All heavy atoms as an XYZ file, in Angstrom:
800
protein
N       0.843     -1.190      0.000
C       0.000      0.000      0.000
C       0.883      1.245      0.000
O       1.862      1.321      0.721
C      -0.910     -0.031      1.222
C      -1.914      1.065      1.248
S      -3.131      0.722      2.523
C      -4.333      1.874      2.041
N       0.508      2.210     -0.779
C       1.300      3.436     -0.904
C       1.016      4.374      0.262
O      -0.089      4.443      0.768
C       0.966      4.153     -2.209
C       1.384      3.378     -3.426
C       1.086      4.168     -4.662
C       1.547      3.393     -5.880
N       1.327      4.131     -7.106
N       2.056      5.109      0.650
C       1.858      6.104      1.701
C       1.304      7.394      1.102
O       1.287      7.583     -0.112
C       3.134      6.350      2.501
C       4.254      6.968      1.669
O       4.037      7.278      0.493
O       5.345      7.151      2.229
N       0.852      8.274      1.961
C       0.200      9.509      1.522
C       1.127     10.407      0.714
O       0.714     11.027     -0.257
C      -0.416     10.277      2.725
C      -1.307     11.418      2.249
C       0.662     10.795      3.636
C      -2.576     10.983      1.637
N       2.417     10.461      1.104
C       3.377     11.296      0.357
C       3.501     10.828     -1.085
O       3.556     11.643     -1.998
C       4.745     11.289      1.052
C       4.772     11.979      2.397
C       4.524     13.474      2.292
O       4.913     14.100      1.285
O       3.918     14.015      3.232
N       3.526      9.514     -1.302
C       3.619      8.977     -2.668
C       2.384      9.335     -3.481
O       2.479      9.722     -4.648
C       3.773      7.459     -2.641
O       4.957      7.091     -2.007
N       1.218      9.200     -2.847
C      -0.020      9.523     -3.542
C      -0.098     10.999     -3.900
O      -0.507     11.363     -5.005
C      -1.229      9.128     -2.690
C      -1.442      7.629     -2.523
C      -2.532      7.374     -1.500
C      -1.783      6.977     -3.840
N       0.290     11.851     -2.956
C       0.269     13.282     -3.233
C       1.256     13.644     -4.331
O       0.970     14.467     -5.185
C       0.560     14.086     -1.966
C      -0.553     14.104     -0.935
C      -0.079     14.823      0.322
C      -1.801     14.756     -1.482
N       2.420     13.017     -4.295
C       3.424     13.276     -5.315
C       2.914     12.857     -6.691
O       3.054     13.586     -7.667
C       4.719     12.536     -4.972
O       5.667     12.756     -5.978
N       2.322     11.670     -6.750
C       1.762     11.202     -8.022
C       0.652     12.130     -8.491
O       0.575     12.476     -9.661
C       1.219      9.783     -7.877
C       2.283      8.729     -7.782
C       1.693      7.340     -7.573
O       0.466      7.173     -7.743
O       2.463      6.431     -7.246
N      -0.193     12.537     -7.548
C      -1.293     13.430     -7.905
C      -0.766     14.735     -8.462
O      -1.256     15.239     -9.458
C      -2.176     13.715     -6.683
O      -2.853     12.562     -6.296
N       0.220     15.263     -7.774
C       0.772     16.544     -8.204
C       1.425     16.436     -9.569
O       1.383     17.371    -10.352
C       1.782     17.047     -7.171
N       2.010     15.295     -9.857
C       2.746     15.143    -11.112
C       1.900     14.680    -12.287
O       2.145     15.087    -13.413
C       3.909     14.173    -10.917
C       4.968     14.743    -10.018
O       5.155     15.947     -9.962
N       5.652     13.886     -9.284
N       0.899     13.825    -12.054
C       0.222     13.260    -13.209
C      -1.293     13.468    -13.238
O      -1.880     13.453    -14.301
C       0.520     11.764    -13.303
O       0.067     11.096    -12.147
N      -1.920     13.651    -12.104
C      -3.370     13.730    -12.092
C      -3.903     15.149    -11.910
O      -5.073     15.398    -12.113
C      -3.944     12.847    -10.984
C      -3.594     11.401    -11.159
C      -2.755     10.773    -10.262
C      -4.081     10.675    -12.230
C      -2.428      9.444    -10.418
C      -3.749      9.346    -12.399
C      -2.923      8.726    -11.491
N      -3.041     16.045    -11.515
C      -3.485     17.403    -11.241
C      -3.058     18.311    -12.381
O      -1.903     18.351    -12.750
C      -2.872     17.909     -9.905
C      -3.296     19.338     -9.647
C      -3.288     16.996     -8.778
N      -4.006     19.033    -12.901
C      -3.701     19.977    -13.965
C      -3.377     21.328    -13.352
O      -3.971     21.737    -12.372
C      -4.898     20.109    -14.917
C      -5.282     18.811    -15.535
N      -4.509     18.174    -16.473
C      -6.350     18.012    -15.329
C      -5.075     17.047    -16.826
N      -6.199     16.913    -16.151
N      -2.432     22.011    -13.950
C      -2.080     23.351    -13.462
C      -3.327     24.216    -13.408
O      -4.128     24.216    -14.330
C      -1.051     24.003    -14.376
C       0.338     23.520    -14.143
C       1.300     24.461    -14.872
N       2.645     23.986    -14.722
C       3.451     24.380    -13.742
N       3.053     25.258    -12.871
N       4.673     23.912    -13.665
N      -3.449     24.938    -12.307
C      -4.581     25.834    -12.167
C      -5.799     25.193    -11.522
O      -6.745     25.891    -11.191
N      -5.793     23.884    -11.360
C      -6.943     23.238    -10.734
C      -6.952     23.545     -9.234
O      -5.943     23.933     -8.646
C      -6.905     21.726    -10.948
O      -5.891     21.140    -10.145
N      -8.092     23.354     -8.617
C      -8.228     23.634     -7.186
C      -7.270     22.757     -6.371
O      -6.618     23.244     -5.439
C      -9.659     23.409     -6.738
N      -7.157     21.494     -6.725
C      -6.263     20.598     -5.994
C      -4.807     21.017     -6.164
O      -4.041     21.019     -5.201
C      -6.453     19.151     -6.457
C      -5.586     18.106     -5.751
C      -5.783     18.160     -4.238
C      -5.898     16.719     -6.281
N      -4.450     21.422     -7.358
C      -3.093     21.880     -7.609
C      -2.764     23.102     -6.757
O      -1.685     23.208     -6.174
C      -2.919     22.212     -9.089
O      -1.655     22.767     -9.325
N      -3.713     24.039     -6.669
C      -3.508     25.238     -5.860
C      -3.371     24.894     -4.384
O      -2.517     25.467     -3.683
C      -4.657     26.219     -6.072
C      -4.648     26.864     -7.441
C      -5.854     27.759     -7.641
C      -5.890     28.303     -9.065
N      -7.089     29.106     -9.321
N      -4.175     23.965     -3.903
C      -4.084     23.544     -2.498
C      -2.752     22.885     -2.194
O      -2.138     23.142     -1.157
C      -5.227     22.589     -2.151
C      -6.598     23.210     -1.973
C      -7.657     22.132     -1.816
C      -6.614     24.140     -0.778
N      -2.306     22.027     -3.092
C      -1.022     21.347     -2.889
C       0.134     22.342     -2.912
O       1.070     22.241     -2.106
C      -0.817     20.265     -3.954
C      -1.715     19.042     -3.834
C      -1.543     18.144     -5.060
C      -1.439     18.274     -2.560
N       0.061     23.311     -3.798
C       1.100     24.345     -3.874
C       1.128     25.166     -2.604
O       2.192     25.424     -2.034
C       0.872     25.250     -5.101
O       0.929     24.441     -6.277
C       1.911     26.350     -5.176
N      -0.039     25.573     -2.119
C      -0.126     26.382     -0.901
C       0.388     25.596      0.305
O       1.118     26.131      1.142
C      -1.573     26.828     -0.670
C      -1.736     27.822      0.431
C      -1.115     29.149      0.045
C      -1.643     30.245      0.914
N      -1.203     31.551      0.474
N       0.039     24.322      0.395
C       0.513     23.487      1.499
C       2.033     23.355      1.470
O       2.697     23.408      2.518
C      -0.140     22.106      1.435
N       2.588     23.213      0.285
C       4.038     23.123      0.135
C       4.713     24.425      0.558
O       5.742     24.409      1.250
C       4.382     22.786     -1.315
O       5.770     22.767     -1.501
N       4.145     25.549      0.159
C       4.689     26.853      0.545
C       4.637     27.038      2.062
O       5.603     27.490      2.673
C       3.924     27.989     -0.131
C       4.257     28.250     -1.584
C       3.278     29.256     -2.184
C       5.684     28.745     -1.729
N       3.505     26.686      2.677
C       3.370     26.822      4.132
C       4.423     25.988      4.860
O       5.003     26.439      5.846
C       1.975     26.395      4.578
C       0.907     27.406      4.232
C      -0.441     26.979      4.693
N      -0.443     26.830      6.142
C      -1.419     26.250      6.822
N      -2.462     25.762      6.189
N      -1.355     26.165      8.121
N       4.666     24.800      4.359
C       5.677     23.928      4.968
C       7.066     24.567      4.852
O       7.837     24.586      5.811
C       5.636     22.566      4.274
C       6.440     21.509      4.929
C       6.207     20.164      4.226
C       6.956     19.057      4.901
N       6.711     17.762      4.257
N       7.367     25.107      3.693
C       8.659     25.772      3.454
C       8.799     27.018      4.332
O       9.830     27.241      4.960
C       8.766     26.139      1.979
C      10.026     26.872      1.605
C      10.025     27.249      0.126
O       9.429     26.586     -0.710
N      10.696     28.333     -0.191
N       7.752     27.837      4.368
C       7.787     29.059      5.181
C       7.956     28.739      6.660
O       8.682     29.415      7.372
C       6.517     29.870      4.985
C       6.320     30.448      3.621
C       7.293     30.737      2.684
C       5.078     30.816      3.016
N       6.721     31.256      1.549
C       5.364     31.319      1.733
C       3.763     30.761      3.442
C       4.372     31.773      0.868
C       2.757     31.211      2.583
C       3.068     31.708      1.313
N       7.259     27.691      7.115
C       7.355     27.297      8.526
C       8.775     26.866      8.861
O       9.311     27.241      9.913
C       6.339     26.185      8.844
O       5.014     26.714      8.668
C       6.496     25.681     10.265
N       9.398     26.114      7.991
C      10.790     25.690      8.223
C      11.711     26.906      8.315
O      12.606     26.962      9.172
C      11.246     24.753      7.108
N      11.483     27.892      7.452
C      12.318     29.100      7.470
C      12.079     29.910      8.745
O      13.018     30.442      9.336
C      12.045     29.942      6.224
C      12.535     29.262      4.963
C      12.013     29.910      3.698
O      10.948     30.523      3.672
N      12.773     29.769      2.611
N      10.831     29.991      9.191
C      10.520     30.687     10.441
C      11.176     29.978     11.619
O      11.811     30.610     12.466
C       8.999     30.751     10.652
C       8.530     31.247     12.019
C       8.929     32.701     12.234
C       7.022     31.060     12.166
N      11.043     28.673     11.669
C      11.601     27.901     12.787
C      13.121     27.993     12.854
O      13.706     27.836     13.920
C      11.157     26.448     12.695
C       9.687     26.279     13.030
C       9.222     24.859     12.883
N       7.842     24.733     13.339
C       7.124     23.636     13.183
N       7.640     22.566     12.586
N       5.884     23.608     13.614
N      13.753     28.267     11.732
C      15.213     28.384     11.709
C      15.702     29.637     12.429
O      16.842     29.679     12.888
C      15.718     28.384     10.269
N      14.840     30.649     12.554
C      15.280     31.904     13.176
C      14.633     32.161     14.535
O      14.963     33.132     15.198
C      15.019     33.134     12.258
C      15.731     32.971     10.935
C      13.536     33.381     12.065
N      13.733     31.292     14.945
C      12.982     31.545     16.181
C      13.631     30.816     17.363
O      14.365     29.848     17.187
C      11.500     31.141     15.993
C      10.611     31.909     16.940
C      11.305     29.656     16.117
C       9.163     31.924     16.530
N      13.358     31.282     18.540
C      13.850     30.716     19.798
C      13.600     29.203     19.853
O      12.532     28.727     19.472
C      13.106     31.423     20.947
C      13.578     30.991     22.300
O      13.324     29.826     22.678
O      14.188     31.813     22.995
N      14.590     28.458     20.348
C      14.483     26.997     20.420
C      13.234     26.522     21.149
O      12.622     25.531     20.761
C      15.712     26.393     21.097
C      16.904     26.323     20.173
O      16.747     26.344     18.952
N      18.083     26.259     20.747
N      12.867     27.204     22.225
C      11.706     26.784     23.012
C      10.399     26.987     22.257
O       9.416     26.307     22.531
C      11.673     27.536     24.341
C      12.821     27.173     25.245
C      12.770     27.955     26.534
C      13.978     27.610     27.395
N      13.996     28.361     28.648
N      10.388     27.911     21.318
C       9.174     28.185     20.539
C       9.125     27.433     19.213
O       8.060     27.332     18.603
C       9.086     29.682     20.227
C       8.864     30.632     21.378
C       8.902     32.073     20.881
C       7.544     30.350     22.054
N      10.237     26.926     18.805
C      10.401     26.385     17.454
C       9.276     25.447     17.007
O       8.788     25.544     15.887
C      11.756     25.687     17.377
C      12.151     25.342     15.972
C      13.609     25.041     15.895
N      14.297     26.332     15.955
C      15.568     26.488     16.256
N      16.295     25.446     16.540
N      16.114     27.677     16.275
N       8.872     24.554     17.861
C       7.859     23.572     17.453
C       6.461     23.942     17.917
O       5.544     23.131     17.860
C       8.258     22.180     17.927
C       9.525     21.723     17.265
N       9.574     21.369     15.937
C      10.792     21.633     17.722
C      10.820     21.053     15.617
N      11.578     21.209     16.671
N       6.301     25.188     18.351
C       4.990     25.678     18.769
C       4.417     26.695     17.796
O       3.364     27.266     18.038
C       5.099     26.304     20.160
C       5.511     25.313     21.224
C       5.553     25.982     22.591
O       4.655     26.737     22.942
N       6.591     25.707     23.347
N       5.132     26.936     16.696
C       4.688     27.935     15.718
C       4.677     27.348     14.313
O       5.423     26.414     14.014
C       5.600     29.185     15.728
C       5.577     29.863     17.071
C       7.012     28.839     15.328
N       3.811     27.907     13.487
C       3.817     27.576     12.065
C       3.258     28.760     11.294
O       2.507     29.569     11.826
C       3.025     26.308     11.771
C       1.551     26.420     12.001
C       0.839     25.107     11.697
O       1.141     24.098     12.342
O      -0.025     25.125     10.801
N       3.666     28.854     10.059
C       3.187     29.933      9.207
C       1.844     29.526      8.606
O       1.707     28.444      8.041
C       4.201     30.254      8.081
C       3.617     31.276      7.116
C       5.502     30.761      8.680
N       0.884     30.418      8.738
C      -0.427     30.195      8.145
C      -0.466     30.744      6.727
O      -0.962     30.095      5.812
C      -1.503     30.856      8.998
O      -2.747     30.798      8.358
N       0.099     31.965      6.567
C       0.053     32.600      5.248
C       0.931     33.847      5.253
O       1.344     34.329      6.307
C      -1.385     33.001      4.913
C      -1.651     33.129      3.424
O      -0.699     32.986      2.619
O      -2.806     33.367      3.054
N       1.193     34.333      4.073
C       1.806     35.650      3.889
C       0.838     36.435      3.015
O       0.544     36.037      1.895
C       3.189     35.566      3.208
C       4.165     34.763      4.048
C       3.728     36.977      2.950
C       5.513     34.520      3.386
N       0.319     37.520      3.566
C      -0.623     38.362      2.829
C      -0.015     39.740      2.712
O      -0.028     40.510      3.667
C      -1.967     38.415      3.538
C      -2.655     37.066      3.555
C      -4.132     37.220      3.719
C      -4.724     35.838      3.726
N      -5.805     35.670      2.846
N       0.564     40.020      1.555
C       1.226     41.301      1.342
C       2.403     41.455      2.284
O       3.335     40.665      2.258
N       2.324     42.446      3.160
C       3.426     42.709      4.090
C       3.235     42.021      5.440
O       4.037     42.192      6.344
C       3.578     44.211      4.302
C       2.373     44.866      4.923
C       2.477     46.377      4.991
O       3.193     46.964      4.170
O       1.846     46.953      5.880
N       2.181     41.212      5.572
C       1.865     40.586      6.852
C       2.148     39.082      6.818
O       1.615     38.355      5.981
C       0.397     40.824      7.233
C       0.113     42.327      7.300
C       0.069     40.155      8.567
C      -1.350     42.675      7.445
N       2.972     38.642      7.750
C       3.241     37.220      7.959
C       2.296     36.744      9.057
O       2.327     37.266     10.171
C       4.698     37.004      8.382
C       5.091     35.584      8.789
C       4.942     34.620      7.618
C       6.522     35.567      9.315
N       1.440     35.799      8.742
C       0.471     35.283      9.701
C       1.026     34.003     10.313
O       1.311     33.034      9.604
C      -0.890     35.027      9.038
C      -1.391     36.317      8.391
C      -1.895     34.488     10.061
C      -2.576     36.138      7.462
N       1.206     34.039     11.638
C       1.815     32.935     12.374
C       0.795     32.358     13.341
O       0.137     33.096     14.080
C       3.058     33.417     13.161
C       3.657     32.294     13.973
C       4.090     34.009     12.214
N       0.657     31.028     13.349
C      -0.201     30.336     14.293
C       0.662     29.733     15.397
O       1.664     29.084     15.109
C      -0.978     29.214     13.608
C      -2.044     29.618     12.603
C      -2.682     28.380     11.992
C      -3.104     30.479     13.261
N       0.239     29.925     16.635
C       0.944     29.367     17.787
C       0.031     28.365     18.489
O      -1.185     28.541     18.519
C       1.341     30.465     18.763
S       2.481     31.666     18.050
N       0.629     27.346     19.079
C      -0.153     26.310     19.745
C      -0.758     26.777     21.058
O      -1.795     26.270     21.470
C       0.702     25.067     19.983
C       1.093     24.360     18.724
C       1.991     23.163     18.995
O       2.393     22.901     20.122
N       2.299     22.426     17.947
N      -0.108     27.721     21.731
C      -0.602     28.195     23.022
C      -0.557     29.719     23.077
O       0.172     30.363     22.315
C       0.265     27.649     24.182
O       1.582     28.195     24.060
C       0.317     26.119     24.180
N      -1.317     30.259     24.025
C      -1.304     31.710     24.228
C       0.069     32.175     24.692
O       0.525     33.257     24.311
C      -2.377     32.103     25.241
N       0.731     31.368     25.503
C       2.072     31.727     25.979
C       3.053     31.819     24.811
O       3.852     32.760     24.733
C       2.558     30.712     27.007
N       2.995     30.869     23.891
C       3.868     30.900     22.716
C       3.545     32.114     21.848
O       4.453     32.750     21.302
C       3.722     29.612     21.904
N       2.268     32.458     21.740
C       1.869     33.628     20.954
C       2.422     34.905     21.576
O       2.932     35.781     20.865
C       0.351     33.696     20.850
N       2.363     35.009     22.891
C       2.880     36.191     23.583
C       4.383     36.325     23.368
O       4.879     37.413     23.044
C       2.566     36.110     25.091
O       1.140     36.070     25.247
C       3.126     37.309     25.836
N       5.108     35.225     23.519
C       6.561     35.263     23.312
C       6.899     35.625     21.868
O       7.832     36.385     21.614
C       7.181     33.909     23.681
C       7.148     33.631     25.160
C       7.690     32.246     25.466
C       7.534     31.918     26.934
N       7.983     30.549     27.240
N       6.138     35.094     20.940
C       6.367     35.384     19.524
C       6.106     36.864     19.233
O       6.869     37.504     18.499
C       5.485     34.492     18.629
O       5.774     33.115     18.925
C       5.734     34.753     17.158
N       5.063     37.407     19.820
C       4.769     38.840     19.636
C       5.914     39.709     20.151
O       6.283     40.696     19.521
C       3.464     39.204     20.339
C       2.234     38.752     19.610
C       0.953     39.229     20.295
N      -0.199     38.590     19.702
C      -0.878     37.584     20.256
N      -0.526     37.117     21.441
N      -1.907     37.058     19.631
N       6.469     39.345     21.318
C       7.578     40.119     21.879
C       8.816     40.060     20.985
O       9.614     40.993     20.948
C       7.934     39.638     23.287
C       7.052     40.210     24.358
C       6.236     39.389     25.098
C       7.033     41.577     24.618
C       5.411     39.908     26.087
C       6.223     42.109     25.597
C       5.397     41.273     26.343
N       8.980     38.968     20.266
C      10.147     38.793     19.399
C       9.862     39.177     17.949
O      10.712     38.990     17.082
C      10.606     37.326     19.438
C      11.079     36.853     20.775
C      11.457     35.380     20.752
O      11.478     34.739     19.712
N      11.745     34.836     21.917
N       8.695     39.725     17.682
C       8.267     39.923     16.295
C       9.234     40.764     15.459
O       9.523     40.407     14.318
C       6.852     40.510     16.232
O       6.807     41.781     16.817
N       9.740     41.857     15.987
C      10.639     42.689     15.181
C      11.944     41.961     14.882
O      12.460     42.026     13.770
C      10.932     44.031     15.864
C      11.642     45.006     14.941
C      10.875     45.254     13.646
O       9.692     45.591     13.652
N      11.540     45.090     12.515
N      12.460     41.234     15.861
C      13.677     40.447     15.648
C      13.439     39.362     14.590
O      14.276     39.133     13.722
C      14.105     39.807     16.967
C      15.360     38.979     16.881
C      15.716     38.327     18.206
O      15.321     38.850     19.268
O      16.389     37.291     18.168
N      12.286     38.724     14.646
C      11.939     37.687     13.672
C      11.852     38.302     12.272
O      12.409     37.758     11.309
C      10.612     36.995     14.060
C      10.797     36.187     15.341
C      10.101     36.119     12.927
C       9.498     35.715     15.972
N      11.171     39.432     12.158
C      11.040     40.113     10.859
C      12.416     40.485     10.316
O      12.703     40.268      9.132
C      10.142     41.358     10.989
C       8.705     40.932     11.254
C      10.228     42.234      9.744
C       7.787     42.068     11.681
N      13.268     41.025     11.172
C      14.614     41.418     10.743
C      15.406     40.225     10.228
O      16.082     40.310      9.195
C      15.373     42.093     11.889
C      14.794     43.445     12.266
O      14.008     44.016     11.471
O      15.113     43.932     13.369
N      15.339     39.103     10.936
C      16.092     37.917     10.524
C      15.537     37.291      9.253
O      16.283     36.775      8.432
C      16.126     36.891     11.654
C      16.986     37.338     12.818
C      16.993     36.327     13.949
O      16.040     35.594     14.162
N      18.096     36.295     14.676
N      14.223     37.333      9.091
C      13.609     36.744      7.894
C      13.734     37.637      6.662
O      13.561     37.171      5.542
C      12.129     36.443      8.153
C      11.824     35.269      9.066
C      10.324     35.189      9.331
C      12.339     33.961      8.477
N      14.051     38.902      6.858
C      14.086     39.844      5.734
C      15.128     39.493      4.680
O      15.035     39.946      3.540
C      14.309     41.268      6.232
O      15.607     41.406      6.774
N      16.109     38.679      5.034
C      17.126     38.274      4.062
C      16.669     37.092      3.203
O      17.314     36.744      2.225
C      18.470     37.932      4.752
C      19.024     39.153      5.467
C      18.322     36.764      5.699
N      15.545     36.478      3.578
C      14.994     35.350      2.826
C      14.012     35.896      1.792
O      13.134     36.696      2.126
C      14.275     34.360      3.779
C      13.686     33.195      2.992
C      15.228     33.865      4.865
N      14.171     35.494      0.558
C      13.378     36.038     -0.546
C      11.874     36.018     -0.281
O      11.183     37.003     -0.548
C      13.689     35.282     -1.836
N      11.355     34.922      0.252
C       9.917     34.807      0.480
C       9.386     35.835      1.477
O       8.202     36.140      1.484
C       9.559     33.405      0.993
C       9.730     32.343     -0.072
O       9.727     32.684     -1.274
O       9.863     31.157      0.292
N      10.268     36.364      2.324
C       9.845     37.259      3.398
C      10.306     38.706      3.209
O      10.122     39.526      4.104
C      10.364     36.744      4.744
C       9.857     35.379      5.102
C      10.649     34.251      4.877
C       8.602     35.214      5.659
C      10.189     32.992      5.208
C       8.135     33.952      5.991
C       8.920     32.835      5.761
N      10.877     39.037      2.078
C      11.445     40.383      1.878
C      10.435     41.503      2.077
O      10.759     42.548      2.605
C      12.079     40.484      0.498
C      13.432     39.839      0.500
C      14.409     40.513     -0.422
N      15.672     39.787     -0.323
C      16.086     38.901     -1.212
N      15.375     38.657     -2.290
N      17.233     38.283     -1.032
N       9.203     41.312      1.677
C       8.195     42.359      1.799
C       7.485     42.389      3.137
O       6.659     43.251      3.392
N       7.794     41.437      4.014
C       7.101     41.338      5.294
C       7.595     42.427      6.251
O       8.788     42.567      6.487
C       7.307     39.939      5.930
C       6.776     39.906      7.350
C       6.645     38.866      5.081
N       6.639     43.191      6.777
C       6.969     44.243      7.744
C       6.189     44.078      9.043
O       6.450     44.785     10.010
C       6.674     45.644      7.174
O       5.293     45.726      6.856
C       7.527     45.921      5.946
N       5.215     43.157      9.056
C       4.387     42.962     10.242
C       4.140     41.482     10.474
O       4.068     40.694      9.519
C       3.028     43.646     10.073
C       3.097     45.136      9.900
C       1.718     45.715      9.647
C       1.842     47.182      9.295
N       0.589     47.753      8.821
N       3.995     41.134     11.744
C       3.611     39.771     12.130
C       2.214     39.819     12.725
O       1.930     40.662     13.577
C       4.571     39.263     13.209
C       5.334     37.973     12.955
C       6.215     38.107     11.754
C       6.112     37.570     14.153
N       1.366     38.945     12.266
C       0.053     38.737     12.872
C       0.133     37.388     13.562
O       0.296     36.355     12.904
C      -1.038     38.743     11.804
O      -2.284     38.393     12.380
N       0.061     37.404     14.886
C       0.234     36.176     15.667
C      -1.123     35.756     16.228
O      -1.794     36.536     16.887
C       1.253     36.386     16.804
C       1.459     35.106     17.580
C       2.579     36.892     16.239
N      -1.488     34.520     15.960
C      -2.777     33.989     16.405
C      -2.559     32.685     17.155
O      -1.588     31.979     16.914
C      -3.691     33.774     15.212
C      -3.950     35.047     14.429
C      -4.818     34.808     13.247
C      -5.004     36.143     12.511
N      -5.988     36.067     11.487
N      -3.504     32.356     18.025
C      -3.462     31.088     18.737
C      -4.314     30.096     17.978
O      -5.464     30.389     17.639
C      -3.970     31.251     20.193
C      -3.945     29.907     20.912
C      -3.147     32.275     20.935
N      -3.744     28.931     17.707
C      -4.445     27.889     16.979
C      -5.608     27.370     17.814
O      -5.467     27.165     19.020
C      -3.477     26.741     16.657
O      -4.159     25.686     16.050
N      -6.725     27.151     17.175
C      -7.895     26.663     17.908
C      -7.921     25.150     18.026
O      -8.770     24.586     18.685
C      -9.173     27.149     17.216
O      -9.219     26.655     15.904
N      -7.000     24.487     17.333
C      -7.033     23.022     17.341
C      -5.896     22.501     18.008
O      -5.471     21.779     18.702
């Protein structure tokens, strides 16, 4: 039996047409995974696995935190995070962090 990664890879390569809804979802999920890895590379070790990138909307980086405490710490470090991420192409236009607590 094939694992989910194999199925998604096959779908992305042979069953999904460019521009389709599934293709857009897979692309967005891939970007979120990449952005989260880049965020975690510059964030405090204690917060690293409590945050993930939800989206980038213009100049705003939207970050989801697992707890209110992690969200508070992330907010306090927001300017430092923005400064460190500014050298990464995906984050060059980011000037603000929107930090939210995940509901799940």
